[in-house]
C-alpha positions as CSV (number, residue, x, y, z in Angstrom):
1,M,134.7,97.4,93.1
2,Q,134.3,99.6,90.1
3,R,131.2,99.0,87.8
4,L,130.5,100.9,84.6
5,V,127.2,101.6,83.0
6,L,127.3,102.9,79.4
7,I,123.9,104.6,79.0
8,C,122.9,105.1,75.3
9,R,119.8,106.6,73.7
10,H,118.7,104.9,70.5
11,A,119.8,106.5,67.2
12,E,117.7,108.8,65.1
13,T,114.4,107.4,64.0
14,H,111.7,108.1,61.5
15,E,108.6,110.0,62.6
16,P,105.7,107.6,62.9
17,Y,103.6,107.0,59.8
18,P,99.8,107.4,60.2
19,L,98.6,104.6,62.4
20,Q,102.1,103.2,62.8
21,P,102.7,102.0,66.4
22,D,105.6,103.8,68.1
23,F,107.2,100.4,68.9
24,E,107.6,99.8,65.1
25,R,109.5,103.0,64.2
26,E,112.8,102.3,62.5
27,L,116.1,104.1,62.3
28,T,116.7,106.6,59.5
29,K,119.8,106.3,57.2
30,N,121.4,109.0,59.4
31,G,120.4,107.0,62.5
32,L,122.2,103.9,61.2
33,Q,125.3,106.1,60.6
34,Q,125.0,107.5,64.1
35,A,124.9,104.0,65.6
36,H,128.0,103.0,63.7
37,Q,129.9,106.1,64.8
38,T,128.8,105.5,68.4
39,G,129.9,101.9,68.2
40,L,133.3,103.0,67.0
41,W,133.5,105.5,69.9
42,L,132.6,102.7,72.4
43,R,135.2,100.3,70.9
44,E,137.9,103.0,71.1
45,N,137.1,103.9,74.6
46,Y,136.0,100.6,76.2
47,R,136.9,97.8,73.9
48,K,134.3,95.4,75.3
49,V,131.2,95.0,77.4
50,D,130.1,92.1,79.6
51,A,126.3,92.6,78.9
52,I,124.0,94.6,76.7
53,L,120.4,95.4,77.9
54,A,118.0,97.0,75.4
55,S,114.4,97.8,74.8
56,P,113.0,95.5,72.1
57,A,111.5,98.5,70.1
58,K,112.7,98.3,66.5
59,R,114.8,101.5,66.7
60,T,116.4,100.5,70.0
61,A,117.1,96.9,68.9
62,A,118.7,98.1,65.7
63,T,120.9,100.5,67.6
64,A,121.9,97.8,70.1
65,C,122.7,95.3,67.4
66,T,124.9,97.8,65.5
67,L,126.7,98.7,68.8
68,A,127.1,95.0,69.6
69,Q,128.8,94.4,66.1
70,R,131.3,97.2,66.8
71,L,132.1,95.8,70.2
72,Y,132.4,92.2,68.9
73,F,129.5,91.2,71.2
74,E,127.3,88.3,70.0
75,E,123.9,89.7,69.1
76,E,122.1,86.7,70.4
77,N,123.5,87.6,73.9
78,I,121.8,91.0,73.9
79,S,119.1,91.0,76.6
80,F,116.0,92.5,75.0
81,D,113.7,93.4,78.0
82,P,110.1,94.5,77.2
83,D,110.1,96.4,80.5
84,L,112.7,98.8,79.0
85,Y,110.4,100.0,76.3
86,N,109.9,103.8,77.0
87,A,110.8,102.9,80.6
88,R,111.1,105.4,83.4
89,E,114.4,105.7,85.2
90,A,113.2,103.5,88.1
91,N,112.5,100.6,85.7
92,L,116.0,101.1,84.1
93,E,117.7,101.1,87.5
94,N,115.8,98.0,88.5
95,A,116.9,96.2,85.4
96,L,120.5,97.1,86.2
97,G,120.1,96.0,89.8
98,K,119.3,92.5,88.6
99,L,122.5,92.0,86.7
100,P,124.8,89.1,87.7
101,D,127.8,90.1,89.8
102,E,130.3,88.9,87.2
103,V,129.1,91.8,84.9
104,K,131.5,94.7,85.3
105,I,130.6,96.8,82.2
106,V,127.1,97.0,80.9
107,L,125.7,98.9,77.9
108,L,122.1,100.0,78.3
109,V,120.2,101.1,75.2
110,A,116.9,102.7,75.8
111,H,114.7,105.8,75.4
112,N,114.4,109.4,76.6
113,P,113.4,110.7,79.0
114,G,114.3,107.6,81.0
115,V,117.9,107.3,80.0
116,T,118.6,111.0,80.7
117,Q,116.8,110.9,84.1
118,L,118.7,107.7,85.0
119,I,122.0,109.5,84.5
120,R,120.8,112.4,86.6
121,N,119.7,110.1,89.3
122,L,122.9,108.0,89.3
123,T,125.2,111.0,89.3
124,E,123.1,113.8,90.9
125,Q,124.2,116.0,88.0
126,R,121.9,118.0,85.8
127,I,122.8,117.1,82.2
128,P,120.8,118.0,79.1
129,Y,118.6,115.4,77.4
130,L,120.7,112.9,75.4
131,D,120.6,113.3,71.7
132,P,120.1,110.3,69.5
133,A,123.0,107.8,69.8
134,N,124.7,109.7,72.6
135,V,126.4,107.7,75.4
136,V,127.3,108.7,78.9
137,A,129.6,106.4,80.9
138,V,128.7,106.3,84.6
139,S,131.1,104.6,87.0
140,L,129.8,103.2,90.3
141,D,131.8,102.0,93.3
142,I,129.6,99.0,94.2
143,E,130.3,95.3,95.0
144,K,126.9,94.0,93.7
145,W,124.6,95.5,91.1
146,E,121.7,95.5,93.7
147,E,123.6,98.3,95.5
148,I,122.9,100.6,92.5
149,H,119.9,102.1,94.4
150,S,122.1,103.4,97.2
151,V,125.2,105.0,95.6
152,T,126.1,108.1,93.7
153,G,128.2,107.5,90.6
154,R,130.2,109.9,88.5
155,I,130.3,110.6,84.8
156,E,133.5,109.1,83.4
157,K,133.1,109.9,79.7
158,Q,130.5,111.0,77.2
159,N,130.2,111.3,73.4
160,M,127.7,114.1,73.5
């Protein structure tokens, strides 16, 4: 069975202010525009998603909410997982492995270097680091999400 993971890096963010926690960094005006454009690209290419997983950091949450609006996905259904904040690829992969089997297409919104390394691990391809608001679609031939740890997927599309 075909599963699809849309892996997105959060949009452009402000540099931290003195003593500002990294978690609190917000999107720039350009970052908001990037998120809208990425949302349009997702809607044109995929129409809908069954689930959205996102880091709860302000910049990532804002990106995920903007993408959800463009995909007509209810914001209250976004799964904000604290374990995805600046997560390594293994944490991201574990979160995907816990998805319910009825989910066929998932959008994951998180941070570099984890998102880029996740794509590399899932596809065994060397890709450059994702720029802000870039998405790579990885298709996987698996019956259950828990099988994600044992397959090699392929890059289907990207908006890099």
